[in-house]
VEXDREN-2710 file (C-alpha; in Angstrom, 1 decimal):
% VEXDREN-2710
k/r/px/py/pz
1/UNK/140.3/112.0/101.9
2/UNK/138.4/112.4/105.2
3/UNK/135.2/113.1/103.3
4/UNK/135.5/109.8/101.4
5/UNK/136.3/108.0/104.7
6/UNK/133.2/109.4/106.3
7/UNK/131.0/108.3/103.4
8/UNK/132.5/104.9/103.6
9/UNK/131.9/104.6/107.4
10/UNK/128.3/105.7/106.9
11/UNK/127.8/103.2/104.1
12/UNK/129.2/100.4/106.3
13/UNK/127.0/101.4/109.2
14/UNK/123.9/101.4/107.0
15/UNK/124.8/98.0/105.6
16/UNK/125.3/96.6/109.1
17/UNK/122.0/98.0/110.2
18/UNK/120.2/96.3/107.3
19/UNK/121.8/93.0/108.1
20/UNK/120.9/93.2/111.7
21/UNK/117.3/94.3/111.2
22/UNK/116.6/92.1/108.2
23/UNK/117.6/88.8/109.8
24/UNK/115.8/86.9/112.5
25/UNK/115.7/83.2/113.1
26/UNK/112.5/81.3/112.7
27/UNK/112.6/80.5/116.4
28/UNK/112.7/84.3/117.3
29/UNK/109.7/85.0/115.0
30/UNK/107.8/82.0/116.3
31/UNK/108.3/83.1/119.9
32/UNK/106.9/86.5/119.0
33/UNK/103.9/84.8/117.4
34/UNK/103.3/82.6/120.5
35/UNK/103.3/85.8/122.6
36/UNK/101.0/87.7/120.2
37/UNK/97.7/88.4/121.9
38/UNK/96.4/91.1/119.7
39/UNK/97.3/90.8/116.1
40/UNK/94.9/88.8/113.9
41/UNK/93.6/88.7/110.4
42/UNK/94.8/87.9/106.9
43/UNK/98.1/88.9/105.2
44/UNK/99.5/88.3/101.8
45/UNK/103.2/87.7/101.5
46/UNK/106.1/86.5/99.4
47/UNK/106.7/83.0/100.6
48/UNK/108.8/79.9/100.6
49/UNK/109.6/76.9/102.7
50/UNK/111.8/77.8/105.7
51/UNK/115.1/76.0/106.5
52/UNK/113.9/75.2/110.0
53/UNK/111.6/72.2/110.5
54/UNK/108.2/72.5/112.1
55/UNK/109.5/70.3/115.0
56/UNK/112.3/72.8/115.7
57/UNK/109.9/75.8/115.5
58/UNK/107.4/74.2/117.7
59/UNK/110.0/73.3/120.3
60/UNK/111.3/77.0/120.3
61/UNK/107.8/78.2/121.1
62/UNK/107.2/75.5/123.7
63/UNK/104.6/73.7/121.5
64/UNK/102.0/76.4/122.2
65/UNK/100.3/75.8/118.8
66/UNK/97.9/72.9/118.8
67/UNK/99.4/71.7/115.5
68/UNK/102.7/71.0/117.1
69/UNK/101.4/67.7/118.4
70/UNK/101.6/66.6/114.7
71/UNK/104.5/68.8/113.6
72/UNK/106.0/66.2/111.4
73/UNK/103.0/66.7/109.0
74/UNK/103.9/70.3/108.4
75/UNK/106.4/72.6/106.7
76/UNK/107.2/76.1/108.0
77/UNK/106.7/78.9/105.6
78/UNK/108.2/82.3/106.0
79/UNK/105.6/84.9/104.8
80/UNK/107.1/88.3/104.1
81/UNK/104.6/91.1/103.5
82/UNK/107.0/94.0/103.9
83/UNK/110.6/95.0/104.3
84/UNK/112.0/98.3/105.4
85/UNK/115.0/100.1/106.7
86/UNK/113.5/100.7/110.1
87/UNK/111.3/97.6/110.5
88/UNK/113.4/94.9/108.9
89/UNK/111.2/92.0/107.7
90/UNK/107.5/92.1/108.5
91/UNK/105.2/89.1/108.2
92/UNK/104.7/85.8/109.9
93/UNK/105.8/82.2/110.1
94/UNK/103.0/79.9/109.1
95/UNK/102.5/76.1/109.0
96/UNK/101.4/74.3/105.8
97/UNK/100.5/70.7/105.5
98/UNK/103.0/68.7/103.6
99/UNK/100.3/67.4/101.3
100/UNK/98.9/70.9/100.5
101/UNK/98.0/71.2/96.8
102/UNK/100.8/72.6/94.7
103/UNK/103.3/72.5/97.7
104/UNK/106.1/72.1/95.2
105/UNK/105.6/75.7/94.0
106/UNK/106.6/76.8/97.6
107/UNK/109.3/74.2/98.0
108/UNK/111.1/75.4/94.9
109/UNK/111.5/79.0/96.1
110/UNK/113.3/80.6/98.9
111/UNK/111.6/83.8/100.2
112/UNK/113.8/86.3/98.3
113/UNK/111.7/89.4/97.9
114/UNK/111.6/91.1/94.6
115/UNK/112.0/87.9/92.5
116/UNK/109.5/88.2/89.6
117/UNK/108.6/84.5/89.9
118/UNK/108.1/84.6/93.7
119/UNK/105.0/82.7/94.9
120/UNK/102.7/84.6/97.2
121/UNK/100.3/83.1/99.8
122/UNK/97.3/84.3/101.7
123/UNK/97.8/83.4/105.4
124/UNK/95.8/83.8/108.5
125/UNK/97.4/85.4/111.6
126/UNK/96.2/83.7/114.8
127/UNK/96.9/85.2/118.3
128/UNK/99.2/82.9/120.2
129/UNK/99.9/80.5/117.4
130/UNK/101.8/80.1/114.1
131/UNK/100.0/81.4/111.0
132/UNK/97.9/79.2/108.8
133/UNK/98.3/79.2/105.0
134/UNK/94.9/79.5/103.4
135/UNK/95.9/79.4/99.7
136/UNK/98.6/80.1/97.2
137/UNK/97.5/83.5/95.9
138/UNK/99.8/84.1/93.0
139/UNK/102.6/82.4/91.1
140/UNK/105.0/82.9/88.3
141/UNK/104.4/86.6/87.7
142/UNK/100.6/86.2/87.0
143/UNK/100.0/89.7/88.2
144/UNK/97.6/88.8/91.0
145/UNK/100.3/89.8/93.5
146/UNK/103.7/91.4/93.1
147/UNK/106.5/93.0/95.1
148/UNK/106.3/96.8/95.1
149/UNK/109.4/98.8/95.6
150/UNK/113.1/97.8/95.5
151/UNK/114.0/94.1/96.0
152/UNK/114.9/94.5/99.7
153/UNK/112.7/97.5/100.5
154/UNK/108.9/97.6/99.8
155/UNK/106.1/95.1/100.2
156/UNK/103.4/93.0/98.7
157/UNK/100.5/94.4/96.6
158/UNK/97.7/92.1/95.4
159/UNK/95.4/94.0/93.1
160/UNK/93.3/90.8/92.5
161/UNK/92.5/90.7/96.2
162/UNK/92.4/94.5/96.9
163/UNK/95.3/94.2/99.3
164/UNK/98.3/96.5/99.8
165/UNK/100.9/96.3/102.4
166/UNK/100.8/100.1/103.0
167/UNK/97.2/99.9/104.4
168/UNK/96.2/96.3/105.0
169/UNK/99.3/94.9/106.9
170/UNK/98.1/95.4/110.5
171/UNK/98.2/91.7/111.4
172/UNK/101.8/91.2/110.4
173/UNK/104.6/90.9/113.0
174/UNK/108.0/92.6/112.8
175/UNK/110.8/90.0/112.5
END
C-alpha cells in the first residue's frame, strides 16, 4: 500500500510541476520580452490568437513597444516553439495586424500544441519589444511545419524552411 501511495504522490507532484511551469500569463511573457536585450532572430511556432487584448499586454509592459500607441489595431498571438518538463512553454508573444491576410486561420485556433490542424507562424523576435508575425508558415497539416514529440512535450519542426526547435530556437523566450 505504501508503494502505491508513493507512486501516487510522485505522479501528483509531477502533474503540479507541469501545470506551474506550463502556464504563464501574457503579461508575464510580455514583461520578459520588454526586458529582453539579447535574444533576436526568427522562430517558427504553433500559434493562435491570445485571450488578452493588445491594449492589456501593452499596459503590462508599460507600452515599451512602439506599436502600443495603436494597440487597438493588433491582436496578440502566442507563438509556442517548444514545450518541455524543465522549461515549460518556450516561444514569444507577437503582435499581428487585425487586417493581416488569412487572420481567420489564427482566430479559429487556440494554441494547443500537438493539434494536427494547428497553424504555424514565422515570427521575428525583437529585443525590448513584442514579436512581429512575418507570415503564416503552415496550416491544416500541409507538412511544411508540424509538432514533433508528444502533444505537451516537444517542439516545432519546419522541413520546408529548414528549421528545427532543437537547433534553431535560440531567439525564443521561456514562458
